[in-house]
N, C-alpha and C positions, 0 to 999 in steps of 0.2 A: 128580945132576941139580938145577938150580935151580928153585924152586917157579914155575910159569906159572899166570897168571889171564887168561882170554879170550885164550889163545894169545900172551900178552905174559909175557916174563920179569919176575919182580918184580925190582928192583934192592936188593943187600946186605941180604939177609933175615937178621937177627940171631937171631930166635926164631920157632919155628912149634910149635903147641902145637894138639892135638885133646882133645875131650872127648866121651866116649861114655857115654850114660846108658841104662839099661833102665828101662823103666816098669813099676812093681810097684805093685799095689793091694794094701792089707791090709784084710781084713775082718775085724771082732773080732764073736763070737758073744756075744749078751747074756747075762750071768751065767756065764759060762765062762773059763778062764784060757786065755791064748794066742790066736792068731788064724791065719786061713787068709791065705795070700799067692797072688795071682793075676798071672801074668805077661803083660803086655799088649805085649810087643814092646819095640824099642829106641826111644828117640827119635833124632831126625835128629843126625848127628854134627856137632859144633859144632867150627871150626877158627879159630886166631886167628894173625895172621902180622903181625909188626913188623919193621921194617927202616929203612933210610936211603937215601935216593935223593939224590947228590951230584954228578952229571953236569949239562952244559948242558940237558939234556931233562928234567931233575928235575920242573920244575913242569908240563910236559905230560904226566909220567906220574902225578902227582897229580891233575891235571884229568880224566884219563880214568877214574881210581878214583873220583872224584867222580861222573862222568856214568854210570858203570855203577850207582852205587848210586841216583843218580835214576831211571834207566830201570827198575828193579825187575825186570828180565829174568834168568832163569837163564844164568850162564856156566861154561864149563869150568874145572876147576881141576886140576892135574897135581903132584905132590910125592911125593918117595919117602915120607916118613911116611904118607901117606894111600893108598899103593898096597895095603895090606891090607883097609883099609876099603871099597875098591871105590866110591870117591867119584867121579862122573863130573862132576854139575853140582851148583852152589852158588848161593845166593842172597846178596848182599852185604848184611849186617845192619847195618854201621857202618863207617865210614871216618873216622878221625882223623887230622889232619895236624898237624905243629908246624914251623914254620920254625926252623931252629938257627942259633945266632950262631956267627961264626967264619970262615966261608966264603959265598959267595955261592952261589944255587942248592943249598941244603942243606936238606933236608926230613926229617923224621923221619914215619913213618906206622904206623898200627896198623889192621889190617883184621880185622873179626868177620864169619866165613862161617857160612852154615848149609848142610848137606847138603839138595839138593832130592830130596824122595821124590815120585814122581808118584803121586796117589790112585789107586787100585785102581778100574777101572771096575765097577759093580756088576752081577751077572748080569742079563740080562734077565728080567723077570717080567711075567707078563701076568695083571692082577689079577682080571680075568675070563675063564676059560677059554671057549673059542669053544662047548664042549659045555654048559657051565653055563649061558652065556648064551642059547643056543638053547632048553634045557630051561626057564629061565624065562619066554621068550616064549611057549612052549606052554601053561605053566600060566595066564599071563595072559590068553591068547586065551580059555582055557577058563572063566576066571572071568569075562570079559566077555560070554560065550555065557549064563553062569547069571544074570547081571544083567538080560538080557533078559527073564526070565520073572517077574523081581520085581514089576513092575507090575501083571500079571494076577493074580498072588496076591494082593497088597495089596486089589485090588479084589474078588476073590472072597471073601476074609473079611466083606466088608461083609454078606451075607446071615445070617451069625451073630450080629451085634451085637445085634439086638432079642432073639431069644431068651435070650441070655446074659445081657442086662441084666436080664430078668424073672426067671431064674434066681437072679441074684445078688440080686434084691430079695426072693425067698421066702427065701432063705438067710439074709439079714440078719434078717428077721421070724422065722424060727425060732430064731435065737439071741438073740432079744431086743435087738438093737441096732439095728434096722429104723429106717426114716424114719417 
């Protein structure tokens, strides 16, 4: 099977290489020998395709590759070597083209592709549950009711200001630090 990009056969593919990497984080414990490794999953598979387009439509093939690169949209990619990696869609990362001497309409191309991995939709989380929000509203209503009695309470304390001032003066006099 000839490699196909966006439903189009790539002409005269000479080399097709895949790169698979596992993302591993190394954590070193201070003052200890050795380290712990954390598996962070795998990185998207990279694919490099090189070939030569030599027919009269070679320039159109090259132009379509460049248009797909500029569009930045995911495209389908099918090849025997990627069948085991389950790559379905890729993003064009780089397209390099050289015009070769010797025959007209002869172009060497190199395409760098990266597997498109759709981000996982995060689970829907309600920052404040309906029950928590209702409980907070009830508490706030109770607090506001308590603030309504604050003014009468403060004005009710005025009757104690005179006697307490006299008491304070007598206490200071008894200690010898009075006025």
